[in-house]
N, C-alpha and C positions, 0 to 999 in steps of 0.2 A: 533792812533792819528787821529784827525779829518782832513778831506780833504776839502779845501775850495778855491774858486777862486772869487775874487771880480769882480764886474761888474753889469751891468744893467739887463734889461729884457732878460732872457735866451732864449726866442723864437727868438731873433734877432741874435743868435750866429751861426746858421747852415744852413738856407735855401739856401744861395747862393752856398755853397760848396756841399750840397746834390744835388741840381738841376744840377749844372755844371758837377759834377762827373758822374751823371746818364746819362746825354746827351752824354758825352764823351765815357762812357762805352758802350752805345747803338750803337755807330757808327760802331763798328765791325760787329754786326749782320745786320745792315742796308746795309753795303757794301756787306756782304755775299749774302743777298737775292736779291739785285739789280745787282749782278754780276759785281760790280765795281772792285773787286779784284778777280783774278783767284783763284782756290781752293788751289793751292800750296802756293800762297802768303798769303791767309787767314790763313792757318794752321801755317805758319811761324810767322805771326803777332799776332795771337790770344793769345798766352801765354804771350805776352807783354802787352796786353790790360788791364789785371787785375792790374798789377803793375803800368802802365802808368796812367790809369784813377785815381787810388788812389793817386799817386803822384800829379796829377793835382788838386785833391780836397784839398790837403794840402795847395797848393798855394792859392786857393780860400778861404779856411778857414782862412788863415792868414789875409785876408782883411775884413772878416766878424766878426773877433774877436775883442772885445773891449780891451782897455788898461787895464792891470792888474798889481797888485803890485808885482807879482812874482809867481813862480811855486813852490809850494805846500808843499815841505817837507824839513826838515833840511838836510844839506849836508851829514851828517852821514848816512842817510837812503835813499839816492838817488841811490845807487848802490847795486845791488843784488850780493851776493857771487855766485861763479860758481856752487856749489852744488845746490843752490836754483834755479838758471837758468835751470839746467838740470831737476830739479823737475817740474818746470812749463812747460817745453817742454813735459815731460811725461804726466802731467795732461792734457795738450792740446791735445795730441794724444789720450788719453782716452776719452775726451769729443767729439773729432771729430769722432772717430770710432763709439762710441755708440750713438752719436747724429744722425749720418747717418743711423744707424740701426733703431732708433726710428722713424725717418721720413720715412724710407723705409716701415715700417708697415702700413703707411697711403697713400702709393703711388697711390692706386686705386682711392683715393678721391682727389688727388692733381694734376691730369693731367700729368702723367709722360711722355706721348708722346710729349707734348710741351717742356718739359725739355730736352728730347733727341734731338729734332730739334734744340734747341738753344745751345746745348753743343758742343764746338769745338772738333775736332778730333786731339789728341795730338800724335798720332802714328808717329814715325820718328823724333819727337822733342827731343832735347838734354835734358836729365834729369837735368843737371846742370842749363840750362837756365830756366827750369820750376821751379826748387827750388829757384833760385834767384828772379824771377819775382813774382811767386805765393806763394812761401814759405817765402820770406823775405821782398821784397819791398812792396807788397800789404798789408800784415798784419801790417807792421809798419805804413804805411800811413793811413790805415783804423782805426787803434787804435788811432792815433793822432786826427782824426776827431770824431769818434763815441764814444770813451770813454774819451779821454782827454778833448775834447771840448764839445761835446753834453752831455755826462753823468755828468761830473763834474760841468758844468754850471747848468744843471737841479738839481744836488745834492744840490746846494746852496739854492734852492727854494722849494724842495719837499722832501718827504721821500725817503730813499735809494731805496726801491723796486720799487717805482713809476718811479724814474729817470732811474733805470736800465732797466725797461720794456720799457720806451720811447726810450732809446738808442738802445735796441734790435729791436724795431719796425722800427725805421728809418734805421737801418742797413739792416733789411729784405727788406724794400721797395727799397733800393738802388740796390739790386740784380735783380730787375725787372723780377722776375720769381717766380711763386707760390711755387714750390717745394724747390727751393733754398732759397726763402724768408722765409719759415717756419723754415728751418734749421738755417739760419743766424739769425733769431729772437731769437731762443732758445740759440744759441751760444753767441750772443751779450748780452743777459740778464745774462748769466753765467759769461762771461768775466767781465762785469761791477761789478757784486757782488764780484767776487774774487779780482778785483782791489781794491774795497772798503775795503774788509776784510784784505788784505795784506798791504794796505797803501803805495804802491809803484807804480809809473807810469808804470814801465816796466813789471810788473807782467802780465798785459793783453797782452802786445806785445809778450812775449814769449809763453803765452798760445795759442795765435792766430797762431804764427809761428809753434808751435808743431802740432796743428790741421791740418794746411795746408800741411806741409811737410809730415806728416804721411799719409795723404790722397793720396799723390802722390806716396808713397812708399809701402803702406800696401799690395796691391795685389801681387806685385813682391816678397816682403819679405815672405808673407804667402806661396806662391807657391814654392819658393825656400826651405823653411823649410819643407814643405810637401814632396818634392822630396828627400831632403838630410838627414833630421833628423826625419821625421815621424810626425804623428798627435799629439803625446804627447807634442812635443816642441811647437806646435801651441797653444795647450790648455794652456801650462805653460805660454806662452807669454801673452795670453789674461787674464789669472788670475793675472799676474803681473800688467798689465795695470789697471785692475779693482781695485786691492788692492792699488797700488801706487796712482792712481787717486783719489779714495775716501778718502784715508788717507790724502793726501795732501790738499784736499779741506776742510776736517774736521779740520786739523791742522790750516789752515788759519782762519777759523771761530772761533775756540777756542781762538786763539791769539787775534782776534778782540774783543771777549767778555772780555778777561783779561784786555785789554786796557780801558775797561769801555765805549766802544762805543755802540751806539744804532742805529737801523735802522728806 
């Protein structure tokens, strides 16, 4: 089914939320370099920065959004069944893992030293706190802005691929770092396309959550599997991610074509 949101000029939809969220997100690094927060306080606060800054842009986005006739889908299609939610989490994990590998291939050209300087040290942080703020709160809030608001508003005025690319670019710029920005642009583009193909708002939310949560867990999971079950299980897990991820994306696109939609 077609996705549409009524309203005026799409370029009026997001500048305030993008600017305010970026300023808020940058405050942590400014505090760090200016030594306003001691190291221990910065480490404790940094995992909340991603979630808090994203929740902040939701509020800003509410005031930059024009009145609309309603959100998007018939009631019967507003809720994803649990198996499909799990599927989108797996697809997100697949995209996150191999998106990081792809960007890693170009690290020498993307100034990885600057990325390391800006990356907070999460050692000693509660994994549950990280999962809540970076794996749940931040993805939900960022999808509300960059896919539900930016992409869908662009979608009313441009081709799908153009709107998806614009959504990805704004998402990359929001991260304020070249290496993270390239990764976020790629992921934002894919999230927007899969949202369009599936036709459900929460598809991109669970994709984003899956990518972020898996990025927090993957190192520990792989090391545990290597120590306790051997390399074969690690290979099997990666093959499962590749198969399940590519099949899930292909299935979304084929269903999109069956509905007679065009991009």
